[in-house]
C-alpha positions in Angstrom: 0.0 0.0 0.0 2.8 2.4 0.9 4.7 1.6 -2.2 1.6 2.2 -4.4 1.0 5.5 -2.6 4.5 6.7 -3.2 4.5 5.5 -6.8 1.3 7.5 -7.4 2.7 10.7 -5.9 6.0 10.2 -7.8 4.0 10.0 -11.1 2.1 13.2 -10.2 5.4 15.0 -9.4 6.8 14.1 -12.8 3.7 15.2 -14.6 3.3 18.4 -12.6 6.9 19.6 -12.0 8.8 17.8 -14.8 11.2 14.9 -15.2 13.8 16.3 -12.9 11.5 16.1 -9.8 11.6 13.2 -7.4 10.5 12.0 -3.9 12.3 9.9 -1.4 11.4 8.9 2.3 13.4 10.8 4.9 13.6 7.6 6.9 11.6 4.7 5.4 8.6 4.2 3.1 6.2 3.4 6.0 7.2 6.5 8.1 6.2 10.2 7.9 8.4 12.6 6.0 9.4 13.0 2.3 12.3 14.8 0.7 11.2 16.3 -2.6 13.8 17.4 -5.1 13.6 19.3 -8.4 10.9 21.7 -7.3 12.0 25.4 -7.6 10.1 27.2 -4.8 11.3 30.6 -6.0 8.7 30.4 -8.7 4.9 30.9 -8.3 2.9 27.7 -8.1 0.1 27.0 -10.5 -3.2 25.7 -9.0 -2.2 22.1 -10.1 1.2 22.4 -8.4 -0.2 23.9 -5.2 -2.8 21.2 -5.0 -0.2 18.5 -5.3 2.1 20.0 -2.6 -0.8 20.3 -0.2 -1.8 16.7 -0.9 1.9 15.6 -0.2 1.8 17.6 3.0 -1.5 16.0 4.2 -0.1 12.6 3.4 3.4 12.8 4.8 3.1 15.6 7.5 6.8 16.7 7.1 7.9 17.6 3.6 11.4 19.0 2.8 12.6 20.7 -0.4 16.4 20.6 -0.4 18.8 22.6 -2.5 16.9 25.8 -3.2 19.1 28.2 -5.0 20.2 30.6 -2.3 21.0 33.2 -4.9 17.5 33.2 -6.3 15.4 32.1 -3.4 14.4 34.9 -0.9 12.3 34.9 2.3 9.6 36.7 0.2 9.3 33.4 -1.8 8.8 31.5 1.5 6.0 33.9 2.4 4.3 33.5 -0.9 4.5 29.7 -0.5 3.1 29.9 3.1 0.0 31.6 1.7 -0.9 28.4 0.0 -0.9 26.5 3.3 -2.7 29.0 5.4 -2.8 32.6 6.4 0.7 33.8 7.7 0.8 35.0 11.3 2.7 38.0 12.3 5.2 37.3 15.1 5.0 39.4 18.3 8.8 39.9 18.4 8.7 41.9 15.2 6.9 44.8 17.0 8.1 47.3 19.6 4.9 47.2 21.7 3.0 44.1 20.9 2.0 43.5 24.6 0.6 47.0 24.9 -1.2 46.7 21.7 -2.7 43.4 22.7 -3.8 44.4 26.1 -4.5 48.1 25.8 -5.4 48.6 22.1 -2.6 51.1 21.5 -1.3 51.7 17.9 1.2 49.0 16.9 4.7 50.1 16.2 7.5 48.2 14.4 10.8 47.7 16.0 13.4 50.5 15.2 15.7 49.3 12.4 18.7 48.8 14.6 16.7 46.5 16.9 15.3 44.3 14.2 16.5 40.7 14.2 18.0 41.1 10.8 20.1 44.1 11.8 21.3 42.3 14.9 22.1 39.2 12.8 24.0 41.2 10.2 26.3 42.7 12.9 27.7 39.4 14.1 29.9 38.4 11.2 29.2 41.1 8.5 31.9 39.7 6.1 30.4 36.3 6.1 26.6 36.3 6.8 23.8 38.8 6.1 20.1 38.0 6.2 18.3 37.2 3.0 15.8 39.6 1.3 12.4 39.6 2.9 13.7 38.8 6.4 12.0 41.8 7.9 8.5 40.7 7.0 6.1 40.9 10.1 5.3 37.2 9.4 8.9 36.0 9.6 10.5 34.8 12.8 14.3 34.5 12.5 15.6 31.4 14.4 19.2 32.2 14.9 22.1 32.4 17.3 23.7 35.5 15.6 22.4 38.4 17.7 25.0 39.2 20.4 27.5 36.9 18.8 30.9 37.9 17.2 34.5 37.0 16.8 35.5 37.9 20.3 32.5 36.5 22.2 32.6 33.7 24.7 30.4 30.7 23.6 27.3 30.1 25.4 24.9 27.1 25.4 21.2 26.7 25.9 19.1 23.5 26.4 16.3 22.3 24.2 12.7 23.3 24.6 9.6 21.4 25.6 7.9 19.2 23.0 5.2 21.4 21.6 3.1 22.5 18.6 3.1 26.2 17.7 0.2 28.3 19.2 -2.3 25.6 19.9 -4.3 27.5 22.5 -6.4 29.7 20.3 -9.9 29.0 18.9 -8.3 28.3 15.5 -4.8 26.9 16.2 -1.8 27.1 13.9 -2.0 24.4 11.2 1.4 24.7 9.5 4.9 26.0 10.1 7.9 26.1 7.8 11.6 26.9 7.8 13.9 28.2 5.1 17.5 27.6 6.0 20.2 30.0 5.2 23.0 28.7 7.5 23.4 25.6 9.6 26.2 24.8 12.1 29.2 22.9 10.6 31.3 22.3 13.7 31.3 19.0 15.6 33.6 20.0 18.5 31.8 18.7 21.6 33.2 15.6 23.5 30.5 13.6 21.8 31.7 14.7 18.3 28.4 16.6 18.1 27.8 20.4 17.6 26.8 20.7 21.3 27.0 18.5 24.4 23.8 16.9 25.9 22.5 19.8 28.0 20.0 18.8 30.6 17.2 21.2 31.6 17.0 22.7 35.1 14.8 21.1 37.8 11.2 22.2 37.4 11.3 22.5 33.6 8.9 19.6 33.6 6.5 18.6 36.4 8.4 16.7 39.2 5.9 13.8 39.1 6.8 12.9 35.6 8.1 9.3 35.3 11.8 8.6 34.7 10.9 6.8 31.5 8.9 9.7 30.1 11.7 12.2 31.1 14.2 10.0 29.2 12.2 10.2 26.0 11.5 14.0 26.5 15.2 14.7 27.0 16.6 12.5 24.2 17.2 15.4 21.9 19.4 15.7 18.8 22.8 17.5 19.3 23.6 18.8 15.8 21.0 21.5 15.5 18.2 19.2 14.2 14.5 19.8 14.7 13.0 16.7 16.2 9.5 15.6 15.1 7.1 13.0 16.4 4.3 11.6 14.3 1.0 11.8 16.3 -1.1 10.4 13.3 0.9 7.2 13.3 0.8 7.1 17.1 -3.0 7.4 17.0 -3.3 4.8 14.2 -1.4 2.2 16.2 -3.8 2.3 19.1 -6.5 -0.3 19.5 -9.8 0.8 17.9 -11.5 0.9 21.2 -9.0 3.3 22.6 -9.2 5.4 19.5 -13.0 5.7 19.9 -12.6 6.7 23.5 -9.9 9.3 22.7 -12.1 10.9 20.0 -14.6 11.9 22.8 -11.9 13.7 24.8 -12.2 17.5 24.9 -9.3 19.6 26.2 -9.2 23.0 27.8 -6.1 24.9 26.7 -5.0 28.1 28.2 -2.3 30.8 27.8 -2.1 31.6 31.5 -3.2 29.6 34.6 -6.2 31.7 35.4 -7.5 32.0 31.8 -10.8 30.5 30.9 -9.1 29.1 27.8 -10.7 27.2 24.8 -12.2 23.8 24.4 -10.6 21.8 21.5 -10.8 18.1 20.7 -7.9 15.9 21.6 -8.2 14.1 18.3 -7.9 16.2 15.0 -9.5 15.0 11.8 -8.0 16.4 8.6 -11.0 17.7 6.7 -9.3 16.9 3.3 -8.2 13.3 4.0 -10.1 12.3 7.1 -6.8 11.2 8.7 -6.9 11.3 12.4 -4.2 12.5 14.8 -3.5 13.4 18.4 -3.3 17.2 18.5 -0.5 17.9 20.9 -1.5 15.9 24.0 1.7 17.0 25.8 1.2 20.3 27.6 0.2 18.9 31.0 3.6 18.7 32.6 5.5 21.7 31.4 6.6 23.1 34.7 5.2 25.7 37.0 5.2 28.7 34.8 3.1 27.4 31.9 -0.6 26.8 32.1 -1.3 23.1 31.9 -3.9 21.6 29.5 -6.8 20.1 31.3 -9.2 17.3 30.2 -12.8 18.4 30.6 -14.3 16.4 33.4 -10.9 15.6 35.0 -8.9 17.3 37.8 -5.5 18.8 36.8 -3.7 15.9 38.5 -5.8 13.3 36.7 -5.4 15.2 33.4 -1.7 15.3 33.8 -1.5 11.5 34.4 -3.7 10.8 31.4 -1.9 13.1 29.0 1.6 11.9 30.3 0.6 8.5 29.2 -0.2 9.7 25.7 2.9 11.7 25.6 5.0 8.6 26.6 3.3 6.8 23.6 3.9 9.5 20.9 7.5 9.9 22.0 8.2 6.3 21.3 11.4 6.4 19.1 9.5 4.6 16.3 7.5 7.8 15.8 10.6 10.1 15.8 12.3 11.9 13.0 15.2 14.3 13.6 15.6 16.6 10.6 19.2 17.8 10.0 18.9 21.2 8.5 21.1 22.1 5.5 21.5 25.5 3.7 18.9 25.8 1.0 16.3 23.6 2.7 12.6 24.5 2.9 10.9 22.2 5.4 7.1 22.3 6.1 5.4 20.5 8.9 1.9 20.0 10.3 1.1 21.3 13.7 -2.0 19.0 13.8 -0.3 15.7 13.2 3.2 16.2 14.6 4.8 17.6 17.7 8.4 19.0 17.5 11.2 20.2 19.7 13.9 22.8 19.2 17.4 21.3 20.1 20.1 22.2 22.5 22.2 24.9 20.8 25.1 27.3 21.0 23.3 30.5 21.8 26.3 32.8 21.5 29.0 31.9 19.0 32.4 33.3 17.9 32.8 31.6 14.5 30.4 31.8 11.5 30.8 28.0 11.2 28.5 27.7 14.2 25.9 30.0 12.8 22.3 28.8 12.8 20.1 31.1 10.6 16.6 30.0 9.6 13.4 31.8 8.7 10.1 30.5 10.1 6.6 31.3 9.0 3.6 29.8 10.6 0.0 29.9 9.4 -3.5 29.0 10.2 -6.8 28.4 8.4 -7.5 26.4 5.3 -5.1 26.0 2.3 -5.5 28.1 -0.8 -4.7 26.5 -4.1 -4.6 29.9 -5.8 -3.3 33.3 -4.6 -4.2 35.8 -3.4 -6.0 34.1 -0.6 -9.7 34.8 -0.1 -9.8 35.2 3.7 -12.5 37.7 4.7 -11.6 40.9 6.6 -13.9 39.7 9.5 -12.0 36.3 9.7 -8.6 38.1 9.6 -9.6 40.5 12.3 -10.9 37.7 14.5 -8.1 35.1 14.1 -4.9 36.9 13.0 -3.3 39.1 15.6 -2.4 41.7 14.6 -4.5 41.6 11.4 -2.2 40.9 8.5 -2.4 39.8 4.9 0.3 39.3 2.3 
């Protein structure tokens, strides 16, 4: 079945993008993730091409397009691509007063030029690395270790994050995120012959009642700057049918802050285009004292944490994992509905451009659009995109 599916998609790639296009599994044919070559994402997509890429995304959850021409591909191309997958979301860090805007309704102000992430990146190693065109878009979040770095700086390290999906606590959660990679670390100078050593997080980063087995799976993070993904669709599919039916009845209350009323969202997500079911991030119950825990409707917080920790233990089984090693020129797109992911331990301050990590992330929500411009109504944008933004 898997071979037939892949063969069908390969034939569609050839007929839609030409004889130079191809698709290979990132791990194996029966696992999530495909690497798609011979697709030039600097060019606008036709309706047929966009339809195929969204079908590939729905089927494989993580799709990566290596080898984009860095002379011809700009971050503006990434934002155009993102509009096919959903409405791009402005990132709060791109504004000088987002908190005041959000809470008090004051007029929104952009960051001054010298405080923008691209300017701070460009100051680190100006003879070696400068940000790509389009990096200052409100929708672009620059994932990097360049600000504050430079030739005479002392190296600093930071541990990985919690397993998560991006902004799942809103009435319409984020559906899709994507990276374009300009620079990835080349050095492997730690005692483990990796980019960084295995950095453990401080006590309290996760709830102290978490089991040792679950903590071991949480903390088994990649050490060469990879993004780690876990497949929540396969994890759901592998459960007994009786357990699947029970989980489909579970409703979660997700909050930004502990005292928020929050939002009710199903634990099991059903893709409206394919009917594929997945566990939508059942992992926010034990994220330490400073982050509002997810709660199962009808359960106490303690019972919710125990229940969701068991699901997290299941989805973090190594057989559902894929650690994506970023390479310059990669565009990688992932589903926030059918995967969870984790940012790796990293060098946060560097003194060599060989250690630079420079990636551009855009996240989006809402339905895909096979043609551009998107047709989102002003009312929908005003309600679900904060601050309101269209590109």
